[in-house]
N, C-alpha and C positions, 0 to 999 in steps of 0.2 A: 260581250257587252261590258264596258267599264263600269265598275261599281262606284257610286257616288256616296262618300261617307257623310253621315249626318252628325254634326257637332253642335252642341249647345254650350255657349259661353255665358257664364254667370258672373255678373259684376264687372264686365268689360264693356268698352265702348264699341260702336260700329266701326270706328277706325281700326281698333285692335283686331276686330273680327275680319276685316278686309286683309290685314297683314297675314293673319293665320291662313285664310283662304288662298291668298296668293302664294304663300310659301309652300303649302301642300300641293297646289297645282303645279308649281315649278318642279316639284319632286315627283310628279306623276301620280299624285293621289288626289283626284278631284273631290271637292267637298262642298256641302251646303252648310253654312254657318249661320246660326241665329243667336242673338243676344237677348238676355233678360236681366234687367237691373233691379227690379223690385222683388223683395222676398215674398210678398203676397201673390205675385204672379207665377212664382217658380213651380208650385205644385201643379197648376193647370198646364203649364208648358211642358213639364216632364211627362204628363200623361197624353199629350197631343199625338206623339208618334214614338216609334222605337228608335231612340237616339243611340248612336254607336259609341259616342264618347261625350263626357261632360268636362269642359275646361273651366276651372274656377280660379279665383285669385285669393290673396291673403289680406284684402282690405277690410277694415272694420265694419263696413256697411253690410257685408254678407260674407263672413269668414268661411274659409274652406271647410273647417270642421262643421259648421252649421249646414253647409250644402251636403257634406258626406252623411251627416245624421239624417237629413231630410230624405235623401235617396234611400237610405237604409229603412227608414220608417215606411216609405212607400213600397217597400219590398221590390225595388227595381234593380235588375241585374245590369247596371250600366257602369263601365269603367270611368273613374273620376281621376283626372290629372290636374294637379295644382300648378298654376303659373305664379311664381313667387317673385317679389320685388328685389330680394337680395339673397345671396347664398349663405344660409345659416343652417348648420347641421342639426341644431336643436329643433328648428322649425320643420326641417325635413323629416326628422325622426317622429315628431308629433303628428305630422300629416300622414305619414305611412302607417303609424299606429292607429290612426283614425279610419284607415281604409283606403287611402289614396293609392292608385296603382303606380304613380310616378309623380315627380315634381320637376319643373323646368324654370329657368330664369326668364321672366317676362321680357327682358330686354334683349335676349339672344334666343332665336328660334332654331339654332343649328340642330338641336336634338328633337325638335318637334315631330318631324315626319317619322324618324325611327321609333319614337315613343308611341305615336299613334298606331303605327303598323304593329308594334309589339302588343299593344293593348287589344287590337282587333284579333290577332292570332291567338292570344291567351283566352280571349272571350269565346272564340270559336271552339277551341279545345275544351273549354269548360262546358259549353253547350252540348258538344258531342258526348262528353263524359256523362252529363246528366241524362241525355237521351238514351245512352247505352245502359245506364243504371236503371232507368225507368223500364226499358224493354226487358232487362233481366228480372226486375221485380215482378213484372206482369207474367213473364215466363215461369218464374218460380211459383207464383200464385196459381197458375194453371196446373203446374205439376203437383202442387200440394192438394188441389181439389181433386185431381185424378187419383193421386195416391190414396186419398182418404176413402175411395170407393173400391180399391183393389183388395183382393183377399190376401191374408197373410200380413207380413210386416215389410214395409218399404222404407229404405233409409239411404242416407249418404254417409260414406265412411271415409276417413282420411288417416293414412299412416304417415306420420311425420318422419323426417330423416333420422331423428333420435330414437325412433321406435315407439313414440307415444301415439295412441289411437284416439280419434275424436269422431263424434257423430254429429255433423252440422245439422242434419235433418233426420227425424224419426217420426214415422206415421203413428196414428192412433192405434194401429194394430198391435203396437208394442204391449199394450196392457193385456190383451187377450192371449198373445203368444208367450210373453215372458213374465206376466204378472207385475210389470213395472210401468209406471207412467213415463211417457216419452221424455219429459224433462229430467227425470231421474237418470235415465240411461245417458242423456247428453251431459249431465253434470258429472256422472261417474261411469265413463265408458268401459272400465274394467268389469263392471257388474255382469255384462253378458258372458265373458269368459268364465266367471265364477259359477254360472248356471250349467256349464257344459260338464258332462260326466267325465271323471278323471281319465277313463280309457280313451276318450275321444278328443281331449283337450289339446294334445300335441299335434294332432292332424289339423286342427283348426288353425293354429298359429303357423304351421308349416305351409299350409295351402295359401294363406294370406301372403306370406313372405315370397313364395314362389310366383304368385300372381304379380306382385310388385316388382320382383327381380326380372322376370321374363316379359312383363307387361302383357300378360295373357289373361284370359277370362278366369275369374275366381269361382271355382265350384267346390263346394264342401257339403258333406252330409254327416250328421252326428246326432247325439242324443243330449237333450237338456232336461232339467227338472226345474220348471218355473217356480218362482218364489211363491210360497204358500200353496203349492200344488203337490199332491202325493203321487200323481201320475208322471211317467216319463214319456217324453215326446221325441220323435224323430224330426229333425229339421233339415231342410234342403236350402242351400244358399246359392244364388246365381248373381254374379255382378260383373260389370265391365270396367276396367281401370281407365283412368285418365290422369294426365299430368296437369299441373297448374290449377288444381282445385281451388275454388274461391275460399279465401280465408286461411289457406294452408301456407306453410312456410316453404322456403327454398328446398328442393329435393324431395318434397312430399309426393305421395301417390294417393289419388282419391278414387273411390268407386261410386259411380252414380247409378241411381235407379236400381240399387241392389234390393233383392227380395228374399225373405225367408218364408218358406211354407212348412207347415207342421202336420204330422199325423201321429196318432197314438201308437206308442211302441207296444209290441206284444209282451 
């Protein structure tokens, strides 16, 4: 089924709307075009339906900047294209800075269809990005809720290409196991290695590097002495590596859903 594009033209005549509709139809992009001339009617018309594109002009009655500001105030994610009366780089720069997706000469519609198609493609990509980001945030929220109820310490670890280590996520179990608030370990990732007994420190680093190099499970056991604790604990680490960790740089390796479990050393 052919999609019919919905276009709102602001400050234009019905005759101009007809030319736009005809040009898009000739180029294989059928469209419904509506005009609104009065500023006081624009808010209501914008809310009437999900417009695909807004075409505005540079006339003083309702300048393109005013339309762009109004769309922004209404928190509407609608691409705005300005049809200008003359080719002026300063006007174009001003409109683009105000949020216009593109600008076209009103007297020449040669670029109209490519510009509309581009706006639609960019808008769809942006919507897909937002939907993916929302799904990821929901997934992370569920993960954090689950992790908060798991025994031990659950975390996400990233080893950057330059050897730097980061902890994008650390569960509340950090306090009980390491004597550190999660935000402290995230701000100073080297703090964990400082808690490892000297005899076991080399094995910790070597096991991490081997997991990253071979892209194999990271398993390590060693002893730590938590901050402010006189006792020594045995900790057991189990983690699965993955590439392309969120927030990591190029060439980094991340470990998701890693867990530390501890028991008192004899």
